[in-house]
C-alpha positions as CSV (number, residue, x, y, z in Angstrom):
1,M,-0.4,0.4,0.2
2,R,1.3,3.2,-1.0
3,P,1.5,6.0,2.0
4,R,-0.7,8.8,0.9
5,V,0.5,11.8,-0.3
6,V,-0.3,15.0,1.7
7,G,-0.3,18.3,1.1
8,P,0.5,21.7,2.7
9,R,-2.6,22.8,3.6
10,Q,-3.5,19.6,5.3
11,V,-0.7,19.6,7.2
12,L,-0.3,23.0,8.5
13,L,-4.3,22.5,9.4
14,A,-3.3,19.1,11.3
15,A,-0.6,21.0,12.8
16,L,-2.6,23.8,14.5
17,V,-5.5,21.6,15.0
18,L,-3.5,19.1,17.0
19,S,-1.8,22.4,18.8
20,A,-5.1,23.4,20.0
21,A,-6.4,20.1,21.2
22,G,-3.2,19.8,23.1
23,K,-1.8,16.6,21.0
24,A,0.9,18.2,19.9
25,S,3.4,20.9,20.0
26,L,4.6,23.9,17.6
27,L,7.9,23.5,15.6
28,P,10.5,24.9,16.7
29,E,12.0,27.9,14.8
30,G,13.8,26.1,11.8
31,E,12.9,22.4,12.8
32,L,10.7,20.5,9.9
33,H,8.7,18.2,10.4
34,A,8.6,14.6,8.6
35,Y,5.7,15.8,5.8
36,M,6.7,19.6,5.8
37,T,8.7,20.8,2.8
38,E,11.7,23.4,3.3
39,A,8.9,26.0,1.9
40,T,6.1,25.1,4.1
41,S,7.8,24.8,7.3
42,F,9.2,28.6,5.9
43,C,5.4,29.9,5.3
44,Y,4.0,27.8,8.7
45,Q,6.5,29.7,10.8
46,R,5.6,33.1,9.0
47,L,1.8,32.9,9.7
48,L,2.6,31.8,13.2
49,A,4.4,35.2,13.6
50,D,2.3,36.9,11.7
51,P,-1.2,36.0,10.8
52,T,-1.4,38.5,8.6
53,C,1.5,37.8,6.5
54,C,0.3,35.2,3.9
55,K,-3.3,36.1,3.1
56,D,-4.4,35.3,-1.0
57,Q,-5.2,38.6,-2.6
58,H,-6.4,37.3,-5.7
59,V,-10.0,37.2,-6.1
60,A,-11.5,33.6,-8.0
61,Q,-12.7,35.1,-11.7
62,A,-15.2,32.5,-12.1
63,V,-18.1,34.0,-9.9
64,R,-19.9,37.3,-10.4
65,H,-20.1,40.2,-7.9
66,K,-22.0,43.4,-6.6
67,D,-21.7,45.2,-3.5
68,V,-25.3,45.7,-1.6
69,L,-26.2,48.8,0.1
70,R,-29.2,46.6,2.1
71,R,-32.2,48.9,3.4
72,G,-30.9,49.6,7.5
73,G,-28.1,48.8,6.7
74,E,-25.8,52.1,6.3
75,W,-23.6,53.4,9.3
76,T,-20.9,55.4,9.7
77,C,-17.4,54.4,11.0
78,G,-16.5,58.1,13.0
79,S,-13.2,59.4,14.3
80,S,-11.6,58.9,17.2
81,G,-13.4,61.6,19.4
82,S,-16.6,61.8,17.2
83,A,-20.2,59.5,18.5
84,N,-19.6,57.1,16.2
85,A,-16.0,56.6,16.6
86,C,-14.9,53.2,15.4
87,V,-10.8,51.8,15.6
88,D,-11.1,50.8,12.0
89,D,-9.1,52.1,9.5
90,R,-11.7,52.9,6.7
91,K,-13.6,55.8,8.4
92,G,-16.9,56.8,6.3
93,P,-19.8,56.0,5.5
94,R,-20.2,52.1,5.9
95,G,-22.9,49.3,5.5
96,Q,-22.0,48.0,1.6
97,D,-22.1,44.1,2.0
98,A,-20.3,42.3,-0.8
99,F,-22.5,39.8,-2.5
100,W,-21.0,36.4,-5.2
101,W,-22.6,34.5,-6.8
102,P,-21.9,31.4,-9.2
103,Q,-22.0,32.3,-12.9
104,A,-24.9,29.1,-12.9
105,A,-26.7,30.4,-10.4
106,D,-30.8,30.1,-9.7
107,C,-33.5,29.9,-7.2
108,S,-32.0,26.3,-6.2
109,T,-28.3,27.8,-5.2
110,P,-27.4,27.1,-1.6
111,R,-26.6,30.5,0.1
112,V,-24.3,30.8,2.8
113,L,-24.2,34.2,5.2
114,Y,-20.5,34.7,6.0
115,V,-20.1,36.9,9.2
116,H,-16.2,37.6,8.9
117,G,-14.2,37.9,12.2
118,G,-11.8,40.7,13.4
119,G,-12.6,41.3,16.7
120,W,-16.4,42.6,15.9
121,Q,-14.2,45.9,15.7
122,R,-12.0,45.7,12.5
123,H,-12.6,45.0,9.0
124,G,-15.3,44.9,6.6
125,P,-16.3,42.3,3.8
126,R,-13.5,43.7,1.3
127,Q,-10.6,43.9,4.0
128,A,-8.5,41.3,4.9
129,S,-9.2,39.4,2.1
130,Y,-12.6,38.7,3.0
131,D,-13.6,39.5,-0.2
132,V,-11.1,36.4,-1.4
133,F,-12.3,34.2,0.8
134,G,-16.0,35.4,-0.4
135,A,-15.5,34.7,-3.7
136,Y,-13.8,31.5,-3.5
137,L,-16.2,29.7,-1.2
138,S,-18.8,30.5,-3.7
139,Q,-16.6,29.3,-7.0
140,V,-15.8,26.2,-4.5
141,G,-18.7,25.4,-2.6
142,G,-21.2,26.7,-5.9
143,A,-23.0,28.7,-3.4
144,T,-24.3,32.6,-3.2
145,V,-22.6,33.8,-0.6
146,L,-22.9,37.1,1.3
147,V,-21.0,39.0,3.3
148,P,-22.0,41.9,5.7
149,D,-20.6,45.1,6.5
150,Y,-22.0,45.4,9.8
151,P,-21.7,48.0,12.4
152,L,-18.5,47.7,14.3
153,V,-17.8,47.7,18.3
154,P,-17.8,50.5,19.6
155,V,-20.9,51.4,17.6
156,G,-22.6,48.5,16.8
157,N,-23.0,45.0,19.7
158,Y,-24.2,41.7,18.9
159,E,-28.0,43.5,19.0
160,A,-26.9,46.2,16.5
161,I,-25.9,43.6,14.6
162,L,-28.3,41.0,15.0
163,G,-30.9,43.9,13.9
164,V,-29.1,45.3,11.1
165,E,-29.4,41.5,9.8
166,T,-32.4,41.6,10.2
167,A,-33.7,44.6,8.9
168,G,-32.0,44.1,5.7
169,E,-33.4,40.1,5.7
170,S,-37.0,41.8,6.0
171,S,-36.4,44.3,3.4
172,E,-35.4,41.6,1.2
173,R,-38.6,39.2,2.0
174,G,-40.7,42.6,1.5
175,R,-39.9,42.9,-2.3
């Protein structure tokens, strides 16, 4: 029986999962895992040192996209000291969601609502490679993907985010 070929992504994912589960330790600086190539080990070490180092910047071309400003989704990320101050770098009017769909999408196409990370304080659907991920998810999963630009903390909180999403859902249903 031939050994199964394991790709660098599987090795990295397995290492991170095992580490999180306490079943393995992270690789010491410069040490190679038996299944890791030198290039994979280099990328692995860079990613651990700086989680923003290695994000894909190429948006999938096989899907379509549109920025959508839903009714009730508008908000403003103000400068420090203003009533609507937020810590994100992108200041000003906000609330445009990113919507991705496969070319052959129809009413039976699966739907994904991807609420991005950023600790509820940073980024929108076109920042931190969330647009790249949304497009990729649409292409690979064959689904429509909506990445909302919700009001970030402290402008919004969980209830405000849920309210914006509910208002958007209600307005879409009413059309």
